[in-house]
C-alpha positions, -999 to +999 in steps of 0.1 A: +831-802+502+820-776+477+785-791+478+781-784+515+792-747+513+758-734+499+739-755+524+759-741+553+755-706+541+717-711+538+715-727+572+735-698+587+712-673+571+682-691+585+697-691+620+705-654+617+671-646+604+654-665+632+675-646+657+667-613+640+629-619+639+625-637+672+596-631+695+607-611+726+601-628+760+572-626+783+546-609+761+515-599+780+484-578+771+453-562+786+423-544+772+408-513+786+372-517+774+362-481+784+390-465+763+391-493+737+429-495+740+450-526+738+481-525+760+510-549+752+542-553+772+573-576+769+608-579+783+638-566+763+654-590+738+691-595+734+703-583+699+718-611+677+750-592+671+768-560+681+760-545+648+722-547+654+703-518+668+674-537+684+639-526+675+605-542+678+581-548+650+545-550+661+513-555+641+476-560+645+452-581+625+414-572+624+391-601+613+420-617+595+433-586+578+465-568+588+458-533+600+494-520+596+527-521+615+542-498+641+579-496+649+593-489+683+629-482+694+646-508+715+641-489+748+603-491+745+590-525+755+553-516+753+527-508+727+493-492+730+469-492+702+431-486+697+413-518+688+377-523+677+366-544+706+338-568+695+357-578+664+383-606+660+416-591+670+451-606+668+485-590+673+522-600+671+556-587+683+590-595+668+625-582+670+643-567+641+674-548+632+659-531+600+635-503+606+624-506+569+612-542+573+574-538+571+565-571+554+539-593+570+547-624+550+569-637+577+541-636+603+526-670+610+494-678+630+514-695+657+534-663+662+504-641+669+482-637+699+444-638+698+429-612+720+403-628+743+374-605+750+348-606+778+311-613+773+291-635+749+297-630+712+267-614+695+254-596+725+273-564+720+258-533+705+257-531+667+252-503+641+270-477+662+267-443+645+278-410+659+272-374+646+292-344+659+266-316+657+283-283+649+314-295+668+295-287+700+279-320+710+280-356+699+250-379+695+255-416+692+229-443+684+231-480+683+210-512+683+210-540+708+229-571+698+212-599+680+218-624+708+211-599+736+179-603+756+151-577+752+157-562+786+195-556+780+207-522+791+238-504+777+260-476+788+283-454+766+318-441+774+340-419+754+377-413+755+398-385+739+435-391+731+443-356+741+434-366+777+457-396+776+475-384+808+444-391+828+437-424+811+401-422+821+369-424+800+339-402+805+303-414+808+274-403+787+246-400+813+214-395+793+209-428+775+174-431+760+158-461+744+131-466+718+124-503+712+157-517+702+174-484+694+195-465+720+207-429+719+230-408+740+242-372+736+270-354+753+289-321+751+321-322+730+333-286+723+368-292+708+375-276+674+408-294+669+400-328+681+417-356+661+403-389+673+377-402+697+370-437+710+334-446+717+327-477+739+293-492+743+292-517+772+264-538+787+255-533+823+260-570+829+292-590+826+279-614+799+272-585+774+302-580+751+317-545+747+317-529+713+340-500+703+336-474+677+369-458+666+374-431+640+408-419+628+393-385+617+366-372+640+359-345+615+342-371+594+314-371+621+307-334+619+273-323+607+261-287+608+227-273+612+209-263+579+221-229+566+198-201+556+199-175+529+210-141+544+208-121+511+195-124+476+190-100+447+181-103+411+198-085+382+184-091+348+190-129+342+211-135+373+204-142+409+229-133+436+227-157+467+244-154+500+240-178+530+254-180+565+284-200+576+286-220+609+290-198+639+326-198+652+342-212+621+365-197+595+355-189+559+374-219+546+359-245+569+332-258+546+321-267+512+286-258+499+261-271+474+233-250+459+204-269+443+187-249+414+153-260+402+137-245+371+128-263+339+156-287+350+173-295+383+210-292+390+233-290+420+263-266+419+293-273+442+313-246+458+345-248+479+351-224+508+326-198+498+292-186+511+279-166+481+275-171+444+257-158+413+233-182+395+223-176+358+185-177+353+165-191+325+142-164+310+104-166+318+108-196+341+102-198+379+133-208+399+138-221+434+170-225+454+182-246+483+216-247+500+235-271+523+270-272+537+296-299+546+325-298+570+359-313+559+352-350+552+321-348+573+284-352+567+263-328+546+238-307+565+201-309+558+189-286+530+178-251+539+143-237+533+134-231+497+139-197+482+116-189+453+122-165+425+092-157+401+105-145+368+084-119+349+058-134+324+065-134+287+054-106+263+026-127+249+012-133+284+014-096+291-006-087+260-031-114+267-037-100+302-040-065+289-068-076+266-086-098+290-087-074+320-106-046+302-130-071+287-138-085+321-143-051+335-167-041+307-187-073+311-191-067+348-203-031+341-230-043+317-242-069+341-242-042+369-263-018+347-289-045+339-294-054+375-291-019+388-328-011+384-338-043+402-314-037+429-328-001+433-363-014+436-353-038+463-337-011+483-363+017+476-398+003+469-421+024+446-447+048+463-483+046+449-499+077+432-531+087+451-546+108+422-544+080+397-560+056+422-590+079+428-595+085+391-596+048+384-622+044+412-645+072+399-643+058+364-652+024+376-683+037+396-696+057+366-694+026+344-713+005+369-744+030+374-779+018+359-794+034+328-827+048+343-809+067+369-792+085+341-825+094+324-842+107+355-813+128+362-815+143+328-853+151+331-849+167+365-821+188+351-844+199+322-872+209+346-850+229+367-840+248+336-876+255+325-890+267+358-875+302+357-892+309+324-927+303+339-922+328+366-916+355+342-951+351+328 
């Protein structure tokens, strides 16, 4: 008899455990492919004993990995959870009396439900990527599915949990396509938005829906590149100041300043938009800045700001010597060619007296010798004639 006591106790424990963790009756589910929400409902289960406060343990498995458990009080016989449509999704529901029971070891494959999704596997959009520009507008891009035909068209819907009362998704209207890449941009001006569900659906029934879900929409934020608003140099330091995103507090963003000189380094700053950077002497520096929202993307780098440090003393002396030498050399060259330049501008005027003198001298030299003698005799006769008259 004593041998059967432990067996009876174990059997009773198994029965009680089976009753505690039984599946509630009439479990049904549906998927809203526009909002990416899985809706599960069931009928209330009877508690195994009067000491049990009936609760329901629900869990979801994504591609074979448990995504966590959610506990609901016994009066709630439904469960709604965002699911990545397009992936392999399973879920399970069990009863429990212990709200601290979160183990998944007691979940068997035959106790879970596989979520059947519409469309042909491999046709859904892939590589979905969304950027929330300045928390003003969101732009999403994706590629067509590997098994989708080349003429497949897609549409994008987005759903915000804060609008759960309406339970309707909104459409992004301006979808553009370039080869196999699609893009769509829509206004989204909510500074305190927590989550967003993005659904990319085919325009035909055989295209499988794909959902993009983020638990922190701030991780999608990307600001425009900042710009330097002020800078000043004081000896061997450079003061830098850049602008913060419009409409945001001083503590919204982190910043990085890239300093390039003889070496390159990036300095990180939290919740500030100004800093002082030490400078290396006699080295040219350049600066760039970018900002990041909380857990979000880094912005692109700003335009480069250059700082030209003064040259060294040796270079100064060298220039002081070279500049006067160059000036003196230019003056010498100018004086040498000044006369030639003057002649080109003002040509030399000939001297008439010198020209006539040269002509007369040339004629005298060319006269014959007898003409010279006759001239002398005639001149002598003329001199003698007055003397004969006196006789």
